[in-house]
FILUMVEX-551699 format. One record per residue (C-alpha): residue in one letter; x, y, z. Coordinates in steps of 0.001 Angstrom, whole numbers, plus 500000, padded with zeros to 6 digits. Example, Ala and Ser with C-alpha at 12.3 -4.5 7.8 and 13.67 -1.06 7.14 Angstrom:
2
A512300495500507800
S513670498940507140
***
This chain:
743
M379360180941364492
I380893183553362224
L383048186430363611
D381678189884362796
M384217191221359936
R383318194944360391
T384097194670364306
L387401192815363527
I388177195363360995
F387550198253363392
S389524196621366023
Q392466196233363368
A392276199930362839
V392427200857366422
T395161198638367193
N397072199863364041
L396423203424365703
I397780202633369014
C401004201049367195
L401165203968364964
L401602206186368304
V404265203912369434
I406356204108366166
T405613208103366215
V407239208344369585
L410289206345368325
W410576208333365302
Q410630211494367369
Q413592210059369498
N415445208418366768
R414626210480363393
K418187212358363582
R420045209168364886
F418677206273362668
A418191206400358824
G414884204799357562
S412831206048360684
T410516208054358733
F409798205529356046
L408697203160358894
L406515205944360458
F404628206419356983
D404297202827356396
F402439202756359808
L400425205941358974
L399225204239355492
Q398313201139357205
T396092202800359811
L394549204956356986
A393742202046354900
F391983199983357662
F389930203094358488
L388735203517354910
V387870199703354990
V385671200263358012
L383970202897356133
R383089200522353285
G379528201245352281
S379650204726353565
I382301206007350877
P382788204994347227
D383905201439346498
W387464202730344649
M388273204328348113
S387329201486350323
M388600198477348034
V391302199706345485
L392604202887347361
A392620201171350724
N394547198051349558
T396935200360347523
L397792202344350893
I398625198780352616
M401081198014349791
A402501201126349510
G402914201280352948
A404587197681353090
L407244198954350539
L407880202245352433
G408588199781355383
Y410863197731353334
M412981200871352097
G412886202085355567
L414469198890356936
L417076198819353940
R418162202413355234
F418308201189358925
T420637198366358197
G422656200446355473
Q421878198061352610
K421287199185349174
G419255197597346345
T417162198975343503
Q413361199099343667
I412361198992340229
H410939195528340376
N408667196866343544
Y407420199648341397
F406475197174338561
L404843194981341466
M402824198066342776
A401579199148339196
A400523195125338508
F398699194917341888
V396807198360341336
G395809196882337891
V394735193468339112
H392654194723341914
S390960197365339861
Y389888194632337325
F388512192300339774
T386596195275341530
F385042196981338843
V385301194849335497
Q384679191231336721
P384235191431340576
N385719188618342350
L386474188635346172
A388635185561346418
L390928186734343708
R391152190058345041
N392188188513348662
A394708186385346518
N396069189388344802
I396690191275348111
A398131188324349630
L400429187664346954
G401608191264346720
L402382191394350446
L404027188000350460
I406571189314347948
V407226192450350036
C407372190713353281
F409613187978351963
Q412139190574350886
C411759192145354457
M412532188798356057
W415381187812353994
L416832191403354481
M416542191073358313
L417673187396358442
Y420256186948356082
R421402190137353978
V422340191948357010
P426028191431358244
L426550188861360889
G427173191301363468
M424091193252363250
R421672189917362934
P421199189568366850
L419650193250366399
T417421192344363427
R416591188760363932
G413167189362366029
V411661191495363186
G412810189095360725
I411129186161362453
V407723188569362336
F407918189052358425
A408275185196358250
M405048184837360477
Y403317187361357722
C404689185097354837
L403245182182356355
V399784183626356881
F399826185175353223
I400621181562351935
I397651180098353724
R395571183038352463
I396406182682348996
G395912178581348907
H392427179332350777
S391528181905348091
L392495180013345134
T390718176726346266
T387716178120347720
R384021177745346092
D382521180529348414
S380343182819346474
V380331185741348635
T381139188966346939
D380993191527349783
F384422191317352271
M382160192434355179
Q380198189305354747
A383194187044354428
G383332183606356504
T385318182715359414
F388295182045357518
D388814185316356577
A387658186455360122
L390622184560361426
I392897185893359024
I392286189472359922
A392735188605363653
A396080187033362769
Y397161189979361078
Q396347192216363998
L398331190060366356
I401293190006363857
F401206193767363405
I401549194052367393
F404410191742367213
L406191193839364422
T405688197314366371
F407054195276369541
S410064193705367637
L410779197156365872
A410685198939369263
L413078196266370755
M415315196733367638
F415710200514368205
N416202200049371915
K418982197442371164
R420748199913368984
L420375202857371307
M422056200605374005
S424787199741371749
E425426203489371094
V425438204183374639
K427903201347375185
T430028202921372310
Q429761206565373939
E430831204748377344
E433835203220375663
K435085206503373960
F434786208276377318
S436732205408379193
R439404205676376614
A439784209352376589
F439895209305380346
H442089206414380927
S444392207064378083
S445103210751378977
P448630211847380154
Y447104214309382598
A446066213236386350
L442237212916385846
T439823212180388751
I436194212014389443
T435180212958392899
R432019213739394726
L431300217493395189
A429951217231398654
D433116215373400398
G435617214780397713
Q435257211021397912
I437273209430394788
I434952207682392430
E437492207119389661
V441049207842388465
N443161207313385335
E446815205996385145
G447971209510384768
F446749210117388242
F448918207034389510
N452040208249387561
T451655211897388914
T450812211309392549
G452654208068392995
Y449732206336394740
S448425202967393673
P444764201682393426
A444746200084396844
D445899203459398243
I442861205423397056
S440062202914397880
D437327204459399572
K439557207690400158
T438715211258399771
T441392213797398398
I441411215361401592
A442367212279403405
L445111211630400839
H446266215051401875
L446598215997397769
W446063219457398163
D448909221378399658
R446842223946401062
D443225223371402357
E442121226856401369
D443123226135397764
R440491223251397883
A437954225476399529
A438346228428396935
V438074225669394150
V434945224088395719
Q433434227507396286
E434233228494392609
L432648224958391046
E429568225865393197
S429146229301391952
K430361229015388180
G430411225213387441
K433839225221386544
V437366225904386849
R439910226686384246
D443674226624383992
R444641227535387922
E447824226922389086
F447911224977392442
S450378223265394544
F449862219541395350
R451698216616397389
N452429213188395879
K452410209920397963
S455878210646399289
G455025214383400444
E457079216031397879
K455349219263396364
I453835219242392847
T453049222190390821
G449936221617388424
I447602223515386053
F444269222703387570
S440871222464385626
A437577220930386482
D433974220895385531
I430669219620387488
I429369216614386013
T426400214588387102
I426603210814387959
N423376208930389348
N421632212213390212
E424831213360392454
K427078216171391611
C430538215245391033
V433704216956389958
L435774215687386712
S439113217551387369
S442392217431385750
I445975218180386974
N448900218830384440
D452035218454386208
I454178221418385424
T456886221232388008
E459603220448385418
R458225223501383452
K458419225534386421
R461932224351387200
A463000225242383684
E461577228741383850
E463335229335387053
A466456228267385098
L465415230813382232
R464954233438384577
S468339232645386172
S469936232741382639
E468404236076381711
L469851237469385142
K473062235959384307
Y472873237782380512
R472292241070382156
N475223240541384711
I477319239542381664
F476021242624379817
E476724245014382268
N479913243624383536
A481404242297380284
T484988243500379423
E484167243467375785
G481871246123374230
I478157245177373210
F476130246986371151
Q472759247655369076
S472261250199366688
T470338251326363587
A471418250659360129
E472205254268359742
G474505254141362777
R472565255668365643
Y473212253467368982
I470108252519370707
S472053250436373524
V475379249873374342
N477148248457377633
P479891250158379880
A482790248428378207
F481803249639374750
A481552253205376297
R484954252726377551
I486318251655374347
G484841254653372791
G486508257080375306
Y483330257821377024
D482574257568380849
S479129256119380660
P476860254529378189
E474420257241378187
E476635259929377710
M478254258103374630
I474486257723373253
N473663261312373884
S476982262481372490
V476767260424369325
N473212260693368627
D471989263955369619
I475393266079368964
Q475722264297365660
K479306263842365965
E481549261626363489
M480428257979363330
Y482123255776365602
V483462253385362586
H485276254895359918
Q483048255582356793
E484603253088354647
D484318250283357137
R481063251211357732
A480039251033354157
R481929247527353861
L480107246267356951
L476645247084355686
E477496245420352411
L478234242116354295
C475181242674356413
S472738242870353343
Q474377239360352288
Q474580237827355334
D472800237164358761
I475782237462360970
I479117238929360374
N481735237691362766
N485333239087363230
F484885241914361257
E488245244018361557
A487884247746361772
E489776250720362456
I487787252944364892
K488536256400366427
R488226256983370006
R486725260227371608
D490155261398372176
N491133260956368691
A492852257703369545
I492883254949366748
L492119251316367769
W491858248057365947
I488608245849366982
S486939242953365960
I483334243480365230
N480671240860365346
V477401242088363987
K473907240508363696
P471619242838361366
V467824242519362372
R465438242755359437
D461788243795359042
G459096241659357075
S460285242994353539
G464083241876354525
K465388245770355133
I467951246100357774
I466343248071360679
L468972247396363684
L472596246097363886
E473479244154367219
G477046242966368277
T480120243280369995
I483297244727369674
V486658243184371132
D490473243386371097
I491418241459368364
T493879239412370516
E492422239291373912
R488727239269373325
K487717236582370530
C487219233852372904
A484817235567375226
E482857237138372131
E482150233879370860
A480787232768374212
I478445235797374310
K476963234798370955
K476326230930371987
L474577231987374979
N472373234479372995
R471152231688370513
E470513229012373482
L468376231793375436
E466389232103372274
Q465772228830371357
N464890228126375141
V462244230889374937
A460849229568371866
R460555225870372821
R459038226777376673
T456685229260374964
G455252226570372548
E455326223580375151
L453227225749377372
R450616226575374620
N450328223150373121
T449578221856376592
Q447096224493377707
L445261223630374064
A445253220001374550
L443649220304378002
L440885222590376820
N440151219980373827
L440159217143376263
V437771218794378691
D435484219543375743
D435260216188374623
L434354214888377912
N431739217326378152
A430280216387374783
T430592212602375647
T428750213535378889
R425875215319377116
D425588212699374823
I425294209816377430
S422763211835379242
Q420534212494375851
V420794208875375461
N419659207889378754
E416733210033378555
A415754208577375326
L416217205023376529
T413864205869379623
A411281207268377459
A411289204244375098
N410990201909377993
R407952203772379342
E406458203173376069
L407375199685375830
E405860199092379570
A402564200835378216
F402552198449375099
S402994195331377324
Y400122196100379595
S398309196654376147
V399213193407375074
S398175191775378372
H394882193198378997
D393281194017375331
L394939191531373292
R394045188191374593
A390484188277373710
P391046187916369874
L393423184703370679
R390788183254372896
G388214184244370125
M390399182284367476
D391029179203369555
G387082178930370692
F385910179528367282
S388347177023365721
Q387200174587368340
A383518175309367670
L384150174664364011
L385777171143364609
E382824170377367023
D379733171634365090
Y380892171472361235
G383628168798361655
D381796166413359506
K381543168786356683
L385222169270356515
D387725167218354760
A391183166219356553
T392762169199354937
G390322171643356676
K390541170047359944
N394182170124359650
Y394079173969359128
L391878174267362114
E394182172394364135
R397215174347362964
I395594177569363700
R394602176309367380
T397987175424367928
G399564178592366744
T397001180492368737
Q397871178557371927
R401426178720371111
M400823182709370635
G399404182979374010
L402164181407375638
L404496183734373851
I402759186646375393
D402667185450378794
D406604184502378561
M407392188111377118
L405249189642379702
K407101187595382420
L410132188764380839
S409396192499380926
R408095192104384273
V411446191042385655
N412882194565384971
R409732196379386027
S408743194804389524
E410127196326392580
F413149194690394046
T413144193767397864
R415849192094399461
E415286189445401990
S416752186232403369
V415638183319401143
D415970179535401575
L416920178370398150
S416720174816399032
K412924175139400388
M412056177032397684
L413216174428395264
Q411531171570396919
S408176173680396869
I408786174112393252
F409568170424392340
L406156169147394185
A404179171364392061
V406202170127388842
R405738166467390072
Q402006167051390743
N401387167691387040
S403591164964385784
K402898161834388209
A403529159446385411
R407553160276385421
N409742158946387941
V412743161479388459
Q415474161513391082
V415747164806392374
N418557165707395074
I418291169231396556
Q421298170505399007
E419836171552402075
N420231175098403981
V421358177185400788
I420209180489402080
I421011183747400340
D419929187544400154
G417620188445397430
D414341189087395838
R411940186284396810
H409424186555394026
L412307186960391161
L414226184202392479
E410950181849392516
I410688182878388744
A414418181977388110
L414388178584389801
T411196177733388468
N412338178199384852
L415472176453385515
L413989173244387110
D411048173288384451
N414105173346381856
A415635170483383473
W412593168456383879
K411551169034380074
F415191167922378772
T415301164837380821
G411711163743379573
K413240161263377030
T415852159984379621
Q415687156614381440
N416667157127384931
A416234160731384972
R418273162798387567
I418210166462388745
E420530167886391238
F420997171244393083
G423934172352395095
T426689174726395703
K430487174437395065
F433531176658395100
M434917177902391846
D438120180327391683
G437550180685395438
K433872181750395294
P430564180121396068
V428776179194393067
M425184177456392738
F424184174808390166
I421482172892388685
R422420169820386918
D420360167158384866
N421305164133382782
G419123165014379818
V419592165500376139
G422128168528376670
F423208170716373957
D426207171783371501
M428365174265373440
A429122175833369966
Y425639177564370462
T425991178516373888
D426063182025372931
K422334181840371854
L421286180028375155
F420077183152377049
G418939185127373984
A415068185845373999
F413223183540371143
Q416426181550370843
R415957177733370854
L418505174800370231
H415717172225369949
S412513172034367799
T409308172696369303
T408038169210368075
E410759167767369987
F410538169941373134
P408042172466373345
G408560176136374736
T408804179788373564
G412628180283374005
I412137183179376709
G412522181389379704
L416461181311379990
A416620185078379084
T413972185744381934
V416437183719384417
Q419438185578383127
R417752188915383872
V416884187857387235
I420551187006388005
H421851190027386406
R419546192119388447
H420856190364391544
G424362191576390391
G425157188061389732
R426067185985386325
I424976182745385075
W426357180144382523
A426051176868381282
E428253173679380276
S426805170575378463
E427430167839376091
L425210166190373621
G423551163439375222
K425177163610378612
G423203166315380253
A423514170055381274
V424388172220384199
F423708175835384703
Y425881177781387158
F424897181090388645
T426081183416391291
L424155185559393726
P426325188027395602
***
């Protein structure tokens, strides 16, 4: 029985087109996030175009359907390899691949037009693709860093499958004596090879989608860690509450430090119940502003800590969405100490004004030319005036002789040009009544940007009686200026830091939302792809297995031992692929299926599963002990899948053990109930326990113990979906025990 090659090629082209659509969706979602995705898109595009050219063989020139089509396949494979290099961040020269491409085109053209030979053309394309696929396999399995290998291992295994098929095809092409020159009239072997290509191409698409999905999930985890670190390390009191009722969802350490509450105090509490707001009308106004504007910025409110003490804080908040519910991310910057400092500063300013007005020494401010701007009553009295205003008007407006003698004034200005402050400058002055006084002047020149003196500020005192008081005034002035500058800087830095923190939190929330949307779209595509595998791709597998069996039965006497061995290996691989598809579909259904919680008797469920397993293996005598009345709440269908896999696992790995025993029961660990399934089978090395629950991970060869490596991954998803956890303990030759919890 000969498979219709044109139909197979058309099926391959349609399959490639479907896979191209999947990769296009992945490219649209990840082209700005992951390098190399564009190369992979063009790889799939060229592969699809090539198979459609092959389908049209006979309707288009041979150079298009033979040389061009196979050249597109090779070019697409090289683009795919370069895309994987960029995705993994590895570097390498491609000169050898360019020479490979040139050699491939030359050889293929020669055996197409000069000396037509279908077998050597098949060997040429298989050899070229083998070299490229081997580079891809080596990259994904060995060249990437150890931390990235769990992400790339599945793709590497698919390329290893490609390499195996190419080696088989090369061997067949070089040893066959078939005289067929038209590829569309090729025999069953070539038809089976095309079917294998089709299936592996599907696996490649599926593994690439899984790789992109895993990397997206890794980035989501990174974003969550960044948000968590920013949230919990902030010195401000940060809270996440429900907008509707103020229910507290999460707080940071700064909240506990500011309010004095402990984690136990806020459990299942609202901000209203904690009496956090000093005034209920303040909270109502904030809620109203959030609902109308979506945010609140830098509002000063009064709060209460655990002991009832009032706290003054700068409050900011934003509306965020968590699980489709509006919540409030808010921050409180405790400025209680700053408010006290400001009050102290106002008190100091008032004290300074009192000193200025009531001081017994004269205080003044004047221009460099001697025009008085401000003087205090004491200064006016020293000059012989009744009030400061009378003195300023008389000296400035009437232009009387300068208060300080011209010689002393010139000497004072000279010192001012050289120094910032002149202390204890002795001068002779003439009062309004022409009386002469000796005073000590303390002056501070005020300069503009160019250094020119524009003001003189200072005091005058009696040389013997006022010197000490004048020094106190100068010290007080310096302290006041420093306090104002420091408090102003602290306020500005605090406000900027709070705004930057809120902006970072908003950006993180947007990134997480975008990643979640990308994950949702990718999962929808993966679900559709799984259904395609389930309903449309089993027929090629059954065809491969059936035709192989037919060849053995009808033409077995015409085949040598090697040919029969090839067919048996094809059947074995096909059946294993079928089992692998079934297990992958089961694994995907664990997350897709609806979750219905009900009371489930695990003891009775395991007894029923055991009877079914024993019915299929009557020759074995296994002692099974099942603890009775183990009842939990969970999804019956998912739990049956998990327990079936665990019991099958124990049954399989005790297959070579005399007096085999399997036990199910419960025990308390760390004060919590834990269920277990124990066996006395071959066990495993605990050094590899981290690989135990990974998909396609096996600790034993398939020749020793059959399986696909997906069963325990399915069990883990079921347990995790119930909110529990699963782990294993074992020792080689002494059996294994699987523990799991179901809250």
